[in-house]
DOVO-993169 format. One record per residue (C-alpha): residue in three letters; residue number from 1; x, y, z. Coordinates in steps of 0.2 Angstrom, whole numbers. Example, Ala and Ser with C-alpha at 12.3 -4.5 7.8 and 13.67 -1.06 7.14 Angstrom:
(r ALA, 1, (62, -22, 39)),
(r SER, 2, (68, -5, 36)),
REM end
This chain:
(r MET, 1, (-70, -290, 873)),
(r SER, 2, (-71, -309, 879)),
(r THR, 3, (-67, -316, 895)),
(r SER, 4, (-46, -315, 898)),
(r TRP, 5, (-46, -334, 899)),
(r LEU, 6, (-51, -337, 880)),
(r LYS, 7, (-37, -327, 875)),
(r ASN, 8, (-25, -344, 873)),
(r SER, 9, (-39, -357, 875)),
(r VAL, 10, (-39, -373, 866)),
(r PHE, 11, (-52, -384, 868)),
(r TYR, 12, (-55, -402, 867)),
(r GLU, 13, (-73, -408, 863)),
(r ILE, 14, (-77, -425, 871)),
(r TYR, 15, (-93, -435, 868)),
(r PRO, 16, (-95, -444, 884)),
(r GLN, 17, (-102, -460, 880)),
(r SER, 18, (-87, -464, 868)),
(r PHE, 19, (-73, -457, 877)),
(r CYS, 20, (-66, -468, 890)),
(r ASP, 21, (-76, -481, 901)),
(r SER, 22, (-70, -483, 919)),
(r ASN, 23, (-83, -495, 926)),
(r SER, 24, (-83, -508, 910)),
(r ASP, 25, (-102, -507, 906)),
(r GLY, 26, (-96, -502, 889)),
(r ILE, 27, (-101, -484, 889)),
(r GLY, 28, (-90, -469, 893)),
(r ASP, 29, (-93, -460, 909)),
(r LEU, 30, (-86, -444, 920)),
(r ARG, 31, (-75, -454, 930)),
(r GLY, 32, (-66, -461, 914)),
(r ILE, 33, (-64, -443, 908)),
(r VAL, 34, (-55, -440, 924)),
(r THR, 35, (-41, -452, 921)),
(r LYS, 36, (-38, -444, 904)),
(r LEU, 37, (-37, -426, 911)),
(r ASP, 38, (-17, -426, 910)),
(r TYR, 39, (-18, -433, 892)),
(r ILE, 40, (-29, -419, 887)),
(r LYS, 41, (-17, -407, 896)),
(r ASN, 42, (-2, -415, 888)),
(r LEU, 43, (-9, -413, 871)),
(r GLY, 44, (-11, -394, 875)),
(r CYS, 45, (-28, -391, 878)),
(r ASN, 46, (-34, -381, 892)),
(r ALA, 47, (-52, -382, 891)),
(r ILE, 48, (-65, -395, 888)),
(r TRP, 49, (-83, -394, 881)),
(r ILE, 50, (-92, -410, 886)),
(r ASN, 51, (-108, -415, 876)),
(r PRO, 52, (-124, -418, 886)),
(r ILE, 53, (-122, -428, 902)),
(r TYR, 54, (-139, -424, 910)),
(r ASP, 55, (-152, -435, 913)),
(r SER, 56, (-161, -441, 897)),
(r PRO, 57, (-170, -454, 887)),
(r PHE, 58, (-157, -454, 874)),
(r MET, 59, (-167, -453, 859)),
(r ASP, 60, (-155, -440, 852)),
(r ALA, 61, (-139, -444, 861)),
(r GLY, 62, (-142, -434, 877)),
(r TYR, 63, (-149, -419, 867)),
(r ASP, 64, (-167, -423, 873)),
(r VAL, 65, (-166, -418, 891)),
(r ARG, 66, (-177, -426, 903)),
(r ASP, 67, (-169, -417, 920)),
(r TYR, 68, (-156, -402, 917)),
(r LYS, 69, (-150, -403, 935)),
(r MET, 70, (-147, -421, 936)),
(r ILE, 71, (-133, -432, 929)),
(r ALA, 72, (-138, -446, 917)),
(r PRO, 73, (-136, -462, 927)),
(r ARG, 74, (-124, -470, 913)),
(r TYR, 75, (-111, -456, 917)),
(r GLY, 76, (-111, -457, 936)),
(r THR, 77, (-117, -446, 949)),
(r MET, 78, (-116, -427, 954)),
(r GLU, 79, (-103, -432, 965)),
(r ASP, 80, (-93, -440, 950)),
(r PHE, 81, (-96, -423, 941)),
(r GLU, 82, (-90, -413, 956)),
(r HIS, 83, (-75, -423, 957)),
(r LEU, 84, (-72, -421, 938)),
(r LEU, 85, (-73, -402, 939)),
(r GLU, 86, (-60, -401, 954)),
(r GLN, 87, (-48, -412, 945)),
(r ALA, 88, (-49, -402, 929)),
(r HIS, 89, (-48, -385, 937)),
(r ARG, 90, (-34, -393, 948)),
(r ARG, 91, (-24, -394, 931)),
(r ASP, 92, (-29, -377, 926)),
(r ILE, 93, (-43, -384, 913)),
(r ARG, 94, (-59, -377, 912)),
(r ILE, 95, (-75, -385, 908)),
(r LEU, 96, (-90, -380, 898)),
(r LEU, 97, (-106, -390, 899)),
(r ASP, 98, (-117, -391, 883)),
(r LEU, 99, (-134, -382, 886)),
(r VAL, 100, (-149, -386, 877)),
(r PRO, 101, (-161, -371, 877)),
(r GLY, 102, (-173, -373, 863)),
(r HIS, 103, (-182, -390, 868)),
(r THR, 104, (-182, -403, 881)),
(r SER, 105, (-187, -421, 880)),
(r ASP, 106, (-206, -426, 879)),
(r THR, 107, (-202, -435, 895)),
(r HIS, 108, (-198, -421, 904)),
(r GLU, 109, (-207, -416, 919)),
(r TRP, 110, (-213, -399, 913)),
(r PHE, 111, (-220, -408, 896)),
(r GLN, 112, (-228, -422, 905)),
(r SER, 113, (-238, -408, 916)),
(r ALA, 114, (-241, -398, 901)),
(r LYS, 115, (-249, -412, 890)),
(r THR, 116, (-262, -417, 902)),
(r GLY, 117, (-276, -405, 898)),
(r PHE, 118, (-277, -401, 916)),
(r PRO, 119, (-273, -383, 922)),
(r THR, 120, (-254, -385, 927)),
(r PRO, 121, (-240, -370, 929)),
(r HIS, 122, (-233, -378, 914)),
(r ASP, 123, (-247, -375, 903)),
(r ASP, 124, (-237, -361, 893)),
(r ARG, 125, (-219, -368, 895)),
(r TYR, 126, (-222, -376, 878)),
(r ILE, 127, (-230, -371, 861)),
(r PHE, 128, (-248, -380, 859)),
(r THR, 129, (-261, -375, 845)),
(r LYS, 130, (-278, -370, 853)),
(r CYS, 131, (-287, -385, 845)),
(r VAL, 132, (-280, -403, 838)),
(r TRP, 133, (-288, -399, 822)),
(r ASP, 134, (-276, -383, 820)),
(r ALA, 135, (-260, -389, 813)),
(r PRO, 136, (-253, -374, 801)),
(r SER, 137, (-241, -382, 788)),
(r GLU, 138, (-227, -370, 790)),
(r TYR, 139, (-221, -376, 807)),
(r ARG, 140, (-215, -395, 813)),
(r MET, 141, (-229, -401, 825)),
(r MET, 142, (-235, -417, 834)),
(r CYS, 143, (-253, -420, 831)),
(r GLY, 144, (-264, -429, 841)),
(r ILE, 145, (-254, -439, 853)),
(r CYS, 146, (-258, -431, 868)),
(r GLU, 147, (-273, -428, 882)),
(r ARG, 148, (-272, -408, 878)),
(r ASP, 149, (-283, -402, 864)),
(r GLY, 150, (-269, -395, 854)),
(r ASN, 151, (-254, -400, 844)),
(r TYR, 152, (-237, -395, 849)),
(r LEU, 153, (-220, -387, 840)),
(r VAL, 154, (-206, -397, 840)),
(r ASN, 155, (-188, -391, 837)),
(r TYR, 156, (-180, -408, 829)),
(r PHE, 157, (-186, -425, 832)),
(r SER, 158, (-203, -428, 839)),
(r SER, 159, (-198, -432, 855)),
(r GLN, 160, (-191, -414, 858)),
(r PRO, 161, (-205, -402, 860)),
(r ALA, 162, (-200, -384, 857)),
(r LEU, 163, (-200, -372, 873)),
(r ASN, 164, (-210, -357, 872)),
(r TYR, 165, (-199, -341, 870)),
(r GLY, 166, (-213, -333, 860)),
(r PHE, 167, (-216, -327, 842)),
(r TYR, 168, (-208, -310, 836)),
(r GLU, 169, (-221, -311, 822)),
(r ILE, 170, (-239, -316, 827)),
(r THR, 171, (-248, -325, 812)),
(r HIS, 172, (-259, -335, 824)),
(r PRO, 173, (-264, -325, 838)),
(r GLU, 174, (-276, -338, 845)),
(r TRP, 175, (-261, -348, 851)),
(r GLN, 176, (-244, -339, 848)),
(r PHE, 177, (-238, -327, 863)),
(r SER, 178, (-226, -313, 859)),
(r SER, 179, (-207, -314, 863)),
(r ASP, 180, (-211, -301, 874)),
(r SER, 181, (-224, -309, 885)),
(r LYS, 182, (-224, -314, 902)),
(r GLU, 183, (-225, -332, 897)),
(r ALA, 184, (-210, -331, 886)),
(r TRP, 185, (-199, -323, 900)),
(r GLU, 186, (-205, -335, 911)),
(r THR, 187, (-196, -348, 901)),
(r VAL, 188, (-181, -336, 900)),
(r ASP, 189, (-181, -336, 918)),
(r ALA, 190, (-181, -356, 919)),
(r LEU, 191, (-167, -357, 908)),
(r LYS, 192, (-158, -344, 920)),
(r ASP, 193, (-161, -356, 934)),
(r ILE, 194, (-154, -370, 926)),
(r MET, 195, (-138, -361, 921)),
(r ARG, 196, (-137, -355, 939)),
(r PHE, 197, (-137, -371, 945)),
(r TRP, 198, (-122, -376, 935)),
(r LEU, 199, (-113, -360, 936)),
(r ASP, 200, (-114, -360, 955)),
(r LYS, 201, (-106, -377, 954)),
(r GLY, 202, (-90, -369, 945)),
(r ILE, 203, (-90, -373, 928)),
(r ASP, 204, (-84, -361, 916)),
(r GLY, 205, (-97, -359, 905)),
(r PHE, 206, (-109, -367, 890)),
(r ARG, 207, (-109, -371, 873)),
(r VAL, 208, (-126, -368, 867)),
(r ASP, 209, (-135, -380, 856)),
(r MET, 210, (-144, -372, 842)),
(r ALA, 211, (-144, -355, 850)),
(r ASP, 212, (-153, -347, 836)),
(r SER, 213, (-167, -358, 838)),
(r LEU, 214, (-178, -349, 852)),
(r VAL, 215, (-190, -335, 848)),
(r LYS, 216, (-202, -341, 834)),
(r ASN, 217, (-205, -331, 817)),
(r ASP, 218, (-189, -321, 821)),
(r ASP, 219, (-181, -322, 803)),
(r ASP, 220, (-167, -309, 809)),
(r LYS, 221, (-166, -317, 826)),
(r ILE, 222, (-168, -299, 834)),
(r ALA, 223, (-179, -307, 848)),
(r THR, 224, (-167, -321, 851)),
(r ALA, 225, (-153, -309, 853)),
(r LYS, 226, (-163, -299, 865)),
(r ILE, 227, (-165, -314, 875)),
(r TRP, 228, (-145, -320, 875)),
(r ARG, 229, (-140, -300, 877)),
(r ASP, 230, (-151, -302, 894)),
(r ILE, 231, (-143, -320, 899)),
(r ARG, 232, (-125, -311, 895)),
(r GLY, 233, (-129, -298, 907)),
(r MET, 234, (-134, -310, 921)),
(r MET, 235, (-116, -317, 917)),
(r ASP, 236, (-107, -303, 917)),
(r SER, 237, (-115, -297, 933)),
(r ASP, 238, (-115, -314, 943)),
(r TYR, 239, (-102, -324, 934)),
(r PRO, 240, (-88, -313, 926)),
(r ASP, 241, (-78, -326, 922)),
(r ALA, 242, (-89, -339, 912)),
(r VAL, 243, (-91, -340, 894)),
(r LEU, 244, (-104, -344, 882)),
(r VAL, 245, (-101, -351, 865)),
(r SER, 246, (-114, -353, 852)),
(r GLU, 247, (-118, -366, 837)),
(r TRP, 248, (-125, -352, 827)),
(r SER, 249, (-112, -349, 813)),
(r ASN, 250, (-117, -332, 812)),
(r PRO, 251, (-105, -320, 820)),
(r LEU, 252, (-114, -304, 817)),
(r ARG, 253, (-130, -311, 826)),
(r ALA, 254, (-120, -323, 838)),
(r ILE, 255, (-107, -312, 845)),
(r VAL, 256, (-111, -294, 839)),
(r ASN, 257, (-130, -294, 843)),
(r ALA, 258, (-133, -308, 855)),
(r GLY, 259, (-117, -306, 865)),
(r PHE, 260, (-109, -324, 865)),
(r HIS, 261, (-91, -325, 868)),
(r ALA, 262, (-88, -335, 854)),
(r ASP, 263, (-98, -343, 839)),
(r PHE, 264, (-93, -359, 830)),
(r TYR, 265, (-89, -359, 812)),
(r LEU, 266, (-99, -374, 806)),
(r ASP, 267, (-100, -384, 789)),
(r HIS, 268, (-115, -374, 780)),
(r PRO, 269, (-117, -377, 761)),
(r GLY, 270, (-108, -362, 753)),
(r ASN, 271, (-100, -355, 768)),
(r GLY, 272, (-81, -352, 772)),
(r PHE, 273, (-80, -368, 782)),
(r ASN, 274, (-88, -378, 767)),
(r GLU, 275, (-76, -371, 754)),
(r LEU, 276, (-61, -375, 765)),
(r PHE, 277, (-64, -392, 770)),
(r ARG, 278, (-81, -402, 764)),
(r LYS, 279, (-86, -394, 746)),
(r ARG, 280, (-91, -407, 736)),
(r ALA, 281, (-98, -407, 718)),
(r ALA, 282, (-112, -420, 723)),
(r PRO, 283, (-114, -430, 738)),
(r ASP, 284, (-101, -442, 732)),
(r GLY, 285, (-93, -431, 718)),
(r ASP, 286, (-76, -423, 717)),
(r ASN, 287, (-68, -416, 733)),
(r LEU, 288, (-68, -397, 728)),
(r SER, 289, (-63, -389, 746)),
(r PHE, 290, (-46, -378, 746)),
(r PHE, 291, (-39, -393, 758)),
(r ALA, 292, (-41, -409, 746)),
(r ASP, 293, (-31, -421, 737)),
(r GLY, 294, (-30, -414, 721)),
(r ALA, 295, (-34, -397, 727)),
(r HIS, 296, (-46, -389, 716)),
(r GLY, 297, (-54, -376, 730)),
(r ASP, 298, (-54, -357, 730)),
(r ILE, 299, (-46, -349, 744)),
(r THR, 300, (-57, -332, 739)),
(r ALA, 301, (-72, -340, 741)),
(r PHE, 302, (-68, -344, 760)),
(r LEU, 303, (-61, -327, 762)),
(r ALA, 304, (-78, -319, 754)),
(r ASP, 305, (-88, -326, 769)),
(r TYR, 306, (-74, -326, 783)),
(r VAL, 307, (-66, -309, 782)),
(r PRO, 308, (-83, -299, 784)),
(r ALA, 309, (-87, -310, 799)),
(r TYR, 310, (-70, -307, 806)),
(r MET, 311, (-70, -289, 804)),
(r CYS, 312, (-87, -285, 811)),
(r SER, 313, (-83, -297, 826)),
(r LYS, 314, (-66, -297, 830)),
(r ASN, 315, (-68, -283, 843)),
(r HIS, 316, (-82, -293, 851)),
(r GLY, 317, (-78, -310, 853)),
(r TYR, 318, (-72, -326, 843)),
(r ILE, 319, (-74, -336, 828)),
(r SER, 320, (-70, -354, 832)),
(r PHE, 321, (-63, -365, 819)),
(r ILE, 322, (-66, -384, 823)),
(r THR, 323, (-57, -399, 817)),
(r ASN, 324, (-74, -407, 816)),
(r ASN, 325, (-89, -411, 829)),
(r HIS, 326, (-100, -425, 834)),
(r ASP, 327, (-112, -419, 819)),
(r MET, 328, (-100, -421, 803)),
(r PRO, 329, (-92, -434, 795)),
(r ARG, 330, (-73, -434, 803)),
(r ALA, 331, (-60, -427, 791)),
(r PRO, 332, (-53, -444, 784)),
(r PHE, 333, (-69, -446, 774)),
(r TYR, 334, (-64, -430, 766)),
(r MET, 335, (-44, -429, 766)),
(r SER, 336, (-28, -439, 767)),
(r GLU, 337, (-18, -440, 783)),
(r TRP, 338, (-6, -428, 777)),
(r MET, 339, (-20, -416, 770)),
(r ILE, 340, (-28, -416, 789)),
(r GLN, 341, (-11, -411, 795)),
(r LEU, 342, (-11, -396, 785)),
(r SER, 343, (-28, -391, 789)),
(r HIS, 344, (-22, -393, 807)),
(r ALA, 345, (-8, -381, 804)),
(r PHE, 346, (-19, -369, 797)),
(r ILE, 347, (-33, -369, 810)),
(r MET, 348, (-20, -368, 824)),
(r THR, 349, (-11, -351, 815)),
(r MET, 350, (-30, -344, 813)),
(r PRO, 351, (-38, -330, 825)),
(r GLY, 352, (-52, -337, 835)),
(r VAL, 353, (-54, -350, 850)),
(r PRO, 354, (-50, -368, 840)),
(r PHE, 355, (-60, -384, 846)),
(r VAL, 356, (-53, -401, 842)),
(r TYR, 357, (-64, -416, 842)),
(r TYR, 358, (-60, -431, 853)),
(r GLY, 359, (-49, -442, 842)),
(r ASP, 360, (-46, -429, 828)),
(r GLU, 361, (-29, -429, 835)),
(r ILE, 362, (-26, -446, 829)),
(r GLY, 363, (-35, -445, 813)),
(r MET, 364, (-49, -457, 818)),
(r ARG, 365, (-61, -462, 804)),
(r TYR, 366, (-79, -460, 800)),
(r ARG, 367, (-90, -475, 800)),
(r THR, 368, (-100, -478, 784)),
(r ASP, 369, (-106, -496, 789)),
(r LEU, 370, (-116, -492, 806)),
(r ILE, 371, (-135, -491, 810)),
(r SER, 372, (-140, -477, 819)),
(r LYS, 373, (-137, -477, 837)),
(r GLU, 374, (-148, -464, 849)),
(r GLY, 375, (-154, -453, 835)),
(r GLY, 376, (-137, -452, 827)),
(r PHE, 377, (-141, -459, 809)),
(r SER, 378, (-128, -451, 797)),
(r ARG, 379, (-118, -444, 812)),
(r THR, 380, (-116, -461, 822)),
(r GLY, 381, (-100, -465, 812)),
(r SER, 382, (-93, -449, 820)),
(r ARG, 383, (-96, -456, 839)),
(r THR, 384, (-87, -472, 839)),
(r PRO, 385, (-76, -475, 855)),
(r MET, 386, (-59, -467, 858)),
(r GLN, 387, (-46, -479, 852)),
(r TRP, 388, (-32, -476, 865)),
(r SER, 389, (-21, -492, 864)),
(r ASN, 390, (-18, -510, 855)),
(r GLU, 391, (-26, -518, 872)),
(r LYS, 392, (-43, -525, 873)),
(r ASN, 393, (-56, -514, 864)),
(r LEU, 394, (-43, -502, 859)),
(r GLY, 395, (-42, -496, 879)),
(r PHE, 396, (-59, -489, 879)),
(r SER, 397, (-68, -502, 888)),
(r ASP, 398, (-63, -518, 899)),
(r ALA, 399, (-82, -524, 893)),
(r ASP, 400, (-86, -537, 883)),
(r GLU, 401, (-86, -532, 865)),
(r ASP, 402, (-104, -534, 863)),
(r MET, 403, (-108, -522, 875)),
(r LEU, 404, (-99, -507, 868)),
(r TYR, 405, (-108, -492, 865)),
(r LEU, 406, (-103, -491, 847)),
(r PRO, 407, (-91, -504, 837)),
(r LEU, 408, (-74, -500, 836)),
(r ASP, 409, (-64, -496, 820)),
(r TYR, 410, (-52, -511, 817)),
(r SER, 411, (-51, -507, 798)),
(r GLU, 412, (-32, -508, 791)),
(r GLY, 413, (-20, -497, 800)),
(r TYR, 414, (-34, -490, 813)),
(r PRO, 415, (-26, -478, 823)),
(r THR, 416, (-22, -478, 841)),
(r VAL, 417, (-13, -465, 853)),
(r GLU, 418, (-3, -477, 859)),
(r ASP, 419, (5, -479, 840)),
(r GLN, 420, (6, -461, 839)),
(r ILE, 421, (12, -454, 854)),
(r GLY, 422, (31, -451, 853)),
(r VAL, 423, (31, -455, 835)),
(r GLY, 424, (38, -440, 823)),
(r GLY, 425, (27, -435, 810)),
(r SER, 426, (11, -442, 817)),
(r ILE, 427, (-5, -431, 818)),
(r TYR, 428, (-3, -432, 836)),
(r GLU, 429, (14, -426, 837)),
(r ASN, 430, (12, -413, 825)),
(r LEU, 431, (-5, -406, 832)),
(r LYS, 432, (3, -406, 850)),
(r SER, 433, (18, -395, 842)),
(r LEU, 434, (6, -383, 832)),
(r ILE, 435, (-5, -381, 849)),
(r ALA, 436, (12, -376, 858)),
(r LEU, 437, (18, -364, 845)),
(r ARG, 438, (1, -356, 845)),
(r LYS, 439, (0, -355, 865)),
(r ALA, 440, (19, -350, 866)),
(r ASN, 441, (18, -334, 853)),
(r PRO, 442, (4, -321, 858)),
(r GLU, 443, (4, -315, 840)),
(r LEU, 444, (-3, -333, 836)),
(r MET, 445, (-16, -334, 849)),
(r ASN, 446, (-34, -330, 848)),
(r GLU, 447, (-35, -311, 847)),
(r SER, 448, (-20, -306, 836)),
(r ASP, 449, (-23, -296, 819)),
(r PHE, 450, (-26, -307, 803)),
(r GLU, 451, (-18, -300, 786)),
(r ILE, 452, (-21, -306, 769)),
(r VAL, 453, (-5, -307, 759)),
(r TYR, 454, (-8, -319, 746)),
(r ALA, 455, (-24, -325, 740)),
(r LYS, 456, (-30, -327, 721)),
(r GLU, 457, (-46, -334, 715)),
(r LYS, 458, (-44, -353, 711)),
(r GLU, 459, (-24, -351, 714)),
(r TYR, 460, (-14, -359, 727)),
(r PRO, 461, (-5, -354, 739)),
(r PHE, 462, (-14, -345, 752)),
(r VAL, 463, (-2, -332, 762)),
(r TYR, 464, (-8, -323, 777)),
(r LYS, 465, (1, -312, 793)),
(r ARG, 466, (-1, -315, 811)),
(r GLY, 467, (8, -301, 818)),
(r SER, 468, (27, -304, 815)),
(r PHE, 469, (21, -321, 808)),
(r THR, 470, (19, -325, 791)),
(r ALA, 471, (11, -341, 783)),
(r PHE, 472, (13, -351, 768)),
(r ILE, 473, (0, -365, 765)),
(r ASN, 474, (-1, -375, 748)),
(r PRO, 475, (-12, -390, 749)),
(r SER, 476, (-11, -392, 730)),
(r ASP, 477, (0, -405, 720)),
(r GLU, 478, (11, -393, 713)),
(r ASP, 479, (25, -381, 719)),
(r LYS, 480, (21, -364, 722)),
(r THR, 481, (30, -348, 720)),
(r VAL, 482, (27, -331, 728)),
(r GLU, 483, (35, -314, 726)),
(r PHE, 484, (40, -311, 745)),
(r ASN, 485, (53, -302, 752)),
(r ALA, 486, (59, -314, 767)),
(r ASP, 487, (74, -303, 772)),
(r GLY, 488, (76, -303, 792)),
(r MET, 489, (64, -318, 793)),
(r LYS, 490, (68, -335, 799)),
(r GLU, 491, (59, -352, 797)),
(r TYR, 492, (49, -354, 813)),
(r TYR, 493, (39, -371, 808)),
(r PHE, 494, (35, -380, 792)),
(r LEU, 495, (26, -395, 787)),
(r GLY, 496, (34, -403, 769)),
(r GLY, 497, (46, -392, 761)),
(r TYR, 498, (51, -374, 755)),
(r GLU, 499, (64, -364, 747)),
(r ILE, 500, (67, -344, 751)),
(r GLY, 501, (74, -336, 735)),
(r ASN, 502, (79, -318, 730)),
(r GLY, 503, (62, -310, 734)),
(r THR, 504, (52, -327, 732)),
(r VAL, 505, (47, -340, 742)),
(r ILE, 506, (45, -357, 734)),
(r ILE, 507, (31, -369, 744)),
(r ARG, 508, (32, -386, 740)),
(r SER, 509, (17, -395, 735)),
(r ARG, 510, (7, -400, 750)),
(r SER, 511, (16, -389, 762)),
(r PHE, 512, (14, -377, 776)),
(r LEU, 513, (28, -364, 782)),
(r LEU, 514, (28, -351, 796)),
(r LEU, 515, (40, -337, 795)),
(r ARG, 516, (44, -325, 807)),
(r LYS, 517, (52, -309, 806)),
(r GLU, 518, (67, -307, 820)),
(r GLY, 519, (70, -290, 829)),
REM end
C-alpha cells in the first residue's frame, strides 16, 4: 500500500507566483510561502504541492523548464527553497514539487544542443524526424525552425519539445526509437537524476505533470507504465518515504499499472468528476452537475465511473479528489457559495487523498475578463493573487498595483481570509472543521472503506458509509426522505438541516448530515 504518511494527508496546492510576495516585486515567492506555513497548518493541511519553481522562460507559467536543478530567480534562491523545506518539516508539513517529465523548454541546454545540426550528446534526447520535409500529420510538430535537418515533436505549446522516451508502436522506423531502446532509457536515467537531486534535498515526493505523456504510440500506456514502475522501484529502494502523485485520472493505469501512490480525479468530459461538479448542457448552458444550484444531476453517473476505479485501486493507492486546480475555472463559476460548502463536505468525507487549491478555502472567484498571462489563456482567471486581507493589494504584495503578477478581484463581495477566519458558517471555517473532522477519525481518513447506502438515477439524496459513519448529502432544492434506521446513531456534523424519524431520515434541501453509530 502507499507510504504511511499519506493515510491522513490533506494537501494544499500553491501556485507560487500568486500566493504571497515577500519582496514587493509583485510576484509571489518562496519566502512568501514560508510566512504562510502556519496559516496552512491551522487550516488543517499537512502537505503542500507547489507548482513549478524551476528556472523557466515562463511561456507556460513554468511548465516549460529551462533548468530542472535551478530555482527561478523570481521565486528566490536555492537557499530560500532549503529554508522553506526546513520550516515546513519543522511544522510536520510535507512538500511535493511539480515534476515535468514529458518535455522541456526549447531554451533548455539539452534542446539548444540537439537542434544545432552538429553531433552532440543530446541528439536523441528529443524526437526529430530525419528530414525537414518529413512531417507526419498524426503528430504535433514544429517544422523548419532550427538548423538540424528535421522537425521535432512537441507535447503542448510550440516551446515545449517532447523528450524522447521512445515509441511503443513503430510507424516510422527511419526516425522513431523503440521504448526499449538505449536512447529512450537514457532519457529515463536523466529524469531519475533530476528526481534524485531534489529527493536528496529532502523533499517528500513529486506531483507528476502529464504523467501518461512519456512514450508515444502507446495507446494502452503499457510502456509508459513500465517506466514509472522502474522509477517507483528506485524510490521504494532509495527514498521509501517519498511519494508520486500523477496527473493522469485513470487509477487502473496510474496506480495499479504504473505504481503511483495517488492519482488525481480530474475534470474530463463525461467522467465522474465532471458529473459531480462541472457538467453543463453546453458551454454556457444549464448546469447538470450533481452539485449545482437547481440540482439536475445524476449520482449514478458519477458512481458508474468512480466505483470501478476505486475498487481496482483501493489496495494499491489513492484517488485524489480536488477542490479545483490551476487548470480549471474556480468553483464559483459553477456553484453558489453554499453549494461549494456542500461539495467540500462531500470531498472531505470520501476516500483518497484530498487536495485544496489555494483560495478555494475562501471561495475565490474565476476571472473571465483577463487576457492570457504566461500561457494561461482560459486558465488565467483561476491564477489570480491570493486574497489575504483588506490591506494594500488584499495583503498579497506591497508592490505598486501595476506591478502585480495578475490583477486582484475587487468585485462586489470579494472574499478574503481576514473576513472569514473566526466567522461561523464561512467557507473557511466550515472547511477547516471538515478537515479536522476527517483527521480526527480514522474511519473518515484516506483508506477507510466506502459503501453506497442510497443512490438512485437522477434522484437525491446520496447516502454512503465510511466505517461507523453514514453521510447524507442533498444538494437539491427539495427536502428528501430516505428509509434508514438511525437507532443508536448520533449527529456528528451537519450543514443545513435534517430530521430523524421512525425508520427515516429527512435531509433538508441543500444539506449535509453525518451520523455515527455509537458503541
